[in-house]
C-alpha positions as CSV (number, residue, x, y, z in Angstrom):
1,M,-11.6,3.5,-1.6
2,L,-12.3,6.3,1.1
3,S,-9.0,7.4,1.4
4,N,-8.9,8.0,-1.9
5,R,-11.6,10.2,-2.1
6,V,-10.2,12.0,0.9
7,V,-7.5,13.0,-1.4
8,L,-9.7,14.3,-4.0
9,W,-11.6,16.0,-1.4
10,G,-8.6,17.1,0.0
11,V,-7.3,18.6,-3.3
12,V,-10.5,20.7,-3.4
13,A,-9.7,22.0,-0.3
14,S,-6.6,22.9,-0.8
15,A,-7.4,24.8,-3.5
16,V,-10.4,26.3,-1.5
17,L,-7.9,27.5,1.1
18,T,-5.5,28.8,-1.2
19,G,-8.4,30.8,-2.3
20,L,-8.8,31.9,1.1
21,V,-5.1,33.1,1.2
22,W,-5.6,35.6,-1.9
23,V,-9.0,36.8,-0.4
24,A,-7.5,37.7,3.4
25,G,-4.0,38.8,2.0
26,Q,-5.9,42.1,0.4
27,R,-5.8,43.7,3.9
28,L,-1.9,43.2,3.5
29,Q,-1.4,45.8,0.3
30,G,-0.1,48.5,2.9
31,V,2.5,46.9,4.8
32,E,5.9,48.5,3.7
33,L,8.6,46.2,2.9
34,L,12.7,47.1,2.2
35,P,13.9,47.2,-1.4
36,D,14.8,43.4,-3.2
37,Q,18.3,42.6,-2.5
38,G,19.0,40.3,-5.0
39,A,18.7,36.4,-4.8
40,S,19.6,35.9,-1.4
41,W,17.4,38.4,0.1
42,Y,13.9,37.3,1.2
43,Y,11.4,40.8,0.2
44,W,8.3,39.5,2.4
45,K,9.6,40.6,5.6
46,L,9.4,43.5,8.0
47,P,11.9,46.3,8.1
48,E,11.7,46.6,12.1
49,P,10.4,43.0,13.3
50,T,9.8,42.8,17.6
51,V,9.7,40.4,20.2
52,W,6.3,39.7,19.6
53,T,6.4,39.6,15.5
54,R,9.0,36.9,16.0
55,L,7.8,35.3,18.7
56,S,4.2,34.7,16.8
57,A,5.9,32.7,14.0
58,W,8.5,30.7,16.2
59,L,5.5,29.6,18.8
60,G,3.0,28.7,15.8
61,Y,5.8,26.7,13.6
62,A,6.8,25.3,16.8
63,G,2.9,24.1,18.0
64,H,2.6,22.9,14.5
65,Q,5.5,20.7,14.0
66,L,5.2,19.2,17.8
67,A,2.1,18.4,17.4
68,L,2.6,16.8,14.2
69,W,5.7,14.4,15.2
70,G,3.5,13.3,18.1
71,V,0.6,12.4,16.1
72,I,3.4,10.6,14.0
73,Y,4.8,9.1,16.8
74,Y,1.4,7.8,18.2
75,A,0.1,6.2,14.7
76,Q,3.9,4.4,14.7
77,T,3.9,3.0,18.2
78,R,0.0,2.5,18.3
79,V,-1.4,1.8,15.1
80,R,0.7,0.7,13.0
81,R,-1.2,-1.0,10.1
82,Y,-2.5,0.0,6.8
83,T,-5.8,0.7,5.7
84,S,-8.4,1.4,3.0
85,G,-9.9,4.4,4.9
86,L,-9.1,6.4,7.7
87,H,-8.0,5.8,11.2
88,R,-8.8,8.1,14.0
89,V,-5.3,9.5,14.1
90,N,-5.4,10.6,10.4
91,V,-8.7,12.8,11.3
92,V,-6.8,14.4,14.3
93,A,-3.7,15.0,12.0
94,L,-5.7,16.6,9.6
95,A,-7.6,19.0,12.1
96,V,-4.0,19.3,13.5
97,N,-3.6,21.1,10.1
98,F,-6.2,22.6,9.2
99,G,-6.2,24.3,12.6
100,F,-2.8,25.7,12.3
101,I,-3.3,26.7,8.6
102,L,-6.1,29.1,10.1
103,L,-3.4,29.9,13.2
104,H,-1.0,31.0,10.2
105,Q,-3.6,33.3,8.2
106,V,-4.2,35.1,11.6
107,Q,-1.0,35.4,12.5
108,T,0.3,36.9,9.0
109,Q,-2.6,39.6,9.5
110,V,-1.7,40.7,13.1
111,F,2.0,40.6,13.0
112,Y,2.9,39.7,9.4
113,D,6.5,38.2,9.6
114,G,7.4,34.3,9.1
115,L,10.2,32.6,10.0
116,A,12.1,34.3,7.2
117,Q,12.8,36.9,9.4
118,D,15.2,35.1,10.9
119,V,16.6,32.4,8.6
120,S,17.8,31.9,5.1
121,I,15.8,31.7,1.9
122,F,17.8,28.4,1.3
123,S,17.2,26.7,4.5
124,S,13.2,26.9,2.9
125,Q,14.4,26.0,-0.5
126,G,16.9,23.4,0.6
127,S,14.0,21.5,2.8
128,V,12.0,20.9,0.0
129,V,15.2,19.5,-2.1
130,L,16.1,17.3,0.8
131,L,12.5,16.0,1.0
132,L,12.3,15.1,-2.8
133,V,15.9,13.6,-2.6
134,V,15.1,11.2,0.4
135,V,12.2,10.2,-1.6
136,L,14.6,8.8,-4.6
137,L,16.1,6.9,-2.1
138,M,13.5,5.4,-0.6
139,E,12.1,4.3,-4.0
140,N,15.5,3.0,-4.9
141,R,14.1,-1.0,-4.7
142,R,10.8,-0.4,-6.2
143,R,11.6,1.9,-9.2
144,G,15.8,2.2,-9.5
145,L,17.3,5.2,-9.9
146,F,18.5,5.1,-13.4
147,A,16.4,3.8,-15.9
148,G,14.6,1.4,-13.6
149,R,18.1,0.2,-12.4
150,P,18.5,0.5,-8.6
151,A,21.5,1.8,-7.1
152,P,23.8,0.0,-4.9
153,I,22.4,1.3,-1.7
154,S,21.9,-0.9,1.3
155,A,19.0,-2.4,2.4
156,G,19.1,-1.1,5.4
157,V,19.6,2.5,4.9
158,V,16.3,2.3,2.7
159,D,14.4,0.8,5.6
160,F,15.5,3.5,8.1
161,A,14.4,6.1,5.9
162,R,11.0,4.4,5.1
163,R,10.6,4.0,8.7
164,Y,11.5,7.9,9.9
165,H,11.0,9.6,6.8
166,G,7.6,11.0,8.2
167,Y,9.3,13.0,10.9
168,L,11.6,14.6,8.3
169,F,8.8,15.2,5.6
170,S,6.5,17.0,8.0
171,W,9.7,18.9,9.2
172,A,9.9,20.1,5.3
173,A,6.5,20.8,4.7
174,V,5.6,22.5,8.3
175,Y,9.2,24.5,8.3
176,T,8.3,25.9,5.1
177,F,4.8,26.7,5.2
178,W,5.7,29.0,8.4
179,Y,8.7,30.3,6.6
180,H,6.4,32.6,4.3
181,P,3.7,35.1,5.4
182,M,0.3,34.5,3.8
183,E,0.8,36.5,0.8
184,T,-0.8,36.8,-2.5
185,T,1.6,36.9,-5.1
186,S,1.2,34.5,-7.9
187,G,4.5,32.5,-6.4
188,H,3.1,32.4,-3.1
189,L,-0.4,31.1,-4.0
190,I,1.2,28.8,-5.7
191,G,3.6,27.3,-3.3
192,F,0.8,27.4,-0.4
193,F,-1.5,25.3,-2.6
194,Y,2.1,23.0,-3.1
195,M,2.8,23.4,0.8
196,F,-1.0,22.2,1.7
197,L,-1.1,19.1,-0.8
198,L,2.1,18.1,1.1
199,L,0.3,18.3,4.3
200,L,-2.3,16.5,3.0
201,Q,-0.2,13.6,2.4
202,G,1.4,13.8,5.3
203,S,-1.8,13.1,7.3
204,L,-2.3,10.3,5.3
205,F,-0.1,8.0,6.6
206,L,-0.8,4.3,7.0
207,T,-3.6,4.8,4.2
208,R,-3.7,3.1,1.0
209,A,-3.8,6.5,-0.4
210,H,-0.8,7.3,1.4
211,T,1.3,4.9,-1.1
212,N,-0.3,5.4,-4.5
213,R,1.8,5.7,-6.5
214,W,0.2,8.1,-9.1
215,W,-0.4,10.3,-6.0
216,T,2.9,10.6,-4.9
217,L,4.2,10.9,-8.3
218,T,1.9,13.8,-8.6
219,L,3.3,15.6,-5.7
220,E,6.9,14.7,-6.9
221,L,6.3,16.5,-10.4
222,L,4.1,19.5,-8.9
223,V,7.6,20.9,-7.8
224,A,8.3,21.3,-11.7
225,A,5.7,23.0,-12.3
226,H,6.2,25.4,-9.1
227,G,9.8,26.2,-9.9
228,T,8.9,27.0,-13.2
229,L,6.3,29.2,-12.8
230,V,8.0,31.1,-10.1
231,A,10.9,31.2,-12.4
232,V,8.9,32.6,-15.2
233,M,7.4,35.4,-12.8
234,S,10.5,36.2,-11.2
235,T,12.6,36.8,-14.4
236,G,11.0,36.3,-17.1
237,P,11.2,34.3,-20.7
238,G,14.5,34.7,-20.8
239,G,15.4,33.5,-17.1
240,L,16.3,30.3,-15.7
241,W,12.8,28.7,-16.0
242,P,14.2,25.6,-18.8
243,M,16.4,24.8,-15.7
244,F,14.0,24.0,-13.7
245,L,11.7,22.4,-16.0
246,F,13.9,20.4,-18.0
247,G,15.7,19.4,-14.6
248,F,12.8,18.2,-12.6
249,L,11.5,16.5,-16.0
250,G,14.7,15.3,-16.5
251,V,14.5,13.1,-12.8
252,F,10.8,11.6,-13.9
253,I,12.5,10.6,-17.4
254,L,15.2,8.9,-15.6
255,T,13.9,7.6,-12.9
256,Q,10.2,8.5,-11.6
257,M,8.7,7.1,-14.5
258,H,10.3,3.7,-14.3
259,G,7.9,2.9,-11.3
260,L,4.7,3.5,-13.2
261,G,4.1,0.1,-14.8
262,L,4.5,1.7,-18.0
263,G,5.6,-0.4,-21.4
264,I,8.7,0.2,-22.7
265,R,7.1,1.8,-25.9
266,T,5.7,4.4,-24.0
267,R,8.4,4.9,-21.9
268,W,10.6,5.6,-25.1
269,T,8.0,7.6,-26.3
270,L,8.1,10.3,-23.1
271,A,11.7,10.2,-23.3
272,A,11.9,11.2,-26.7
273,G,9.0,13.7,-26.3
274,Y,11.6,15.3,-23.5
275,A,14.6,15.6,-25.7
276,A,12.2,17.4,-28.8
277,A,11.1,19.4,-26.3
278,V,14.8,20.5,-25.2
279,V,16.1,20.6,-28.7
280,A,13.5,22.8,-29.9
281,V,13.8,25.5,-26.5
282,Y,17.8,25.4,-27.0
283,A,17.6,25.9,-30.8
284,V,15.9,29.1,-29.8
285,R,17.8,29.9,-26.2
286,G,21.4,28.8,-27.5
287,W,23.1,25.6,-27.1
288,G,25.9,27.3,-24.4
289,S,23.0,27.2,-22.2
290,L,22.2,23.6,-22.5
291,D,23.9,22.8,-19.1
292,E,21.1,24.2,-17.1
293,V,19.1,20.7,-17.9
294,V,21.8,18.8,-16.1
295,R,21.9,20.9,-12.7
296,I,19.0,19.8,-10.7
297,P,19.4,16.0,-11.9
298,A,23.1,16.2,-11.2
299,I,22.4,17.7,-7.5
300,E,19.6,15.4,-6.8
301,Y,21.4,12.3,-7.4
302,L,24.9,13.6,-5.6
303,L,22.8,14.3,-2.7
304,V,21.3,10.9,-3.0
305,A,24.8,9.2,-2.8
306,L,25.6,11.5,-0.3
307,L,22.6,11.0,2.0
308,A,22.9,7.3,1.5
309,A,26.2,7.3,2.8
310,L,26.0,9.4,5.8
311,L,23.1,7.5,7.0
312,W,25.1,4.2,6.2
313,G,27.9,5.4,8.2
314,G,25.8,6.9,11.0
315,M,24.2,3.4,11.3
316,R,27.3,1.8,11.2
317,L,28.4,4.0,14.6
318,V,25.5,3.4,16.2
319,A,25.7,-0.6,16.0
320,A,29.4,-0.2,16.9
321,M,28.5,1.2,19.8
322,R,26.1,-0.8,20.8
323,G,28.1,-4.1,20.2
């Protein structure tokens, strides 16, 4: 299938682009930054930004965002059918993303700053969390929310999320991409590789690859690898890496693995392996920290419920105003 081959080559291209970020980023070694000021502080931003450093990031982001939203709108209103290959509009979307990736590289080399100069670090993290939460909501009918059992979410809410999720996911990926300068730390490189994959997925709308459950699950699970590795590199072996690893893998065990068609024995084996790993880590780490395991699943499932309620309420309000 052509679109699946595009995914394979897209992954290779994402790895190559990540390598180019590392190569080009060697020229940034002389940029002077302020001392780190804690968890809420984003370290990689200029001490004295200018109008031009700010405008370069915001105009680049705005152009990238509006171009992708325009492509998505065109696909939804003019194409509206799935194919095993690529539509011309998919090629346009891939070209748009590639062009703006190169533009951001040039912008970093010339002006350095990303959107981080003007917005909170939590907005970047929150955009990715929101993306993952919407995926859980969208897939509720297919794989359920808890052990294969669907949550009582209105079909209208799910359909609304499925119809318009492309605009939200595009925002989450593009906003996060332009939030950071194209630096060369391990955390940045892992994050940019993940963003390139999300931009690739966002370019494959209305293709069979876009809905391939193994590919989409891979994108969901990569956040576990990214969060865990960044936590280890930031705070060391004694830091919060188990919260990210077991938190996101806990969502996999509770929800995501039930949409793969796995047999009951396979699912029980995966659940037992997860439980054994938790016991092994916290037997050393200390049982007093065991609550770390449930923090991320609890947040994600609460956000699913809140988002479903907000969408349902908003849809009812619109219907009442129209009626």
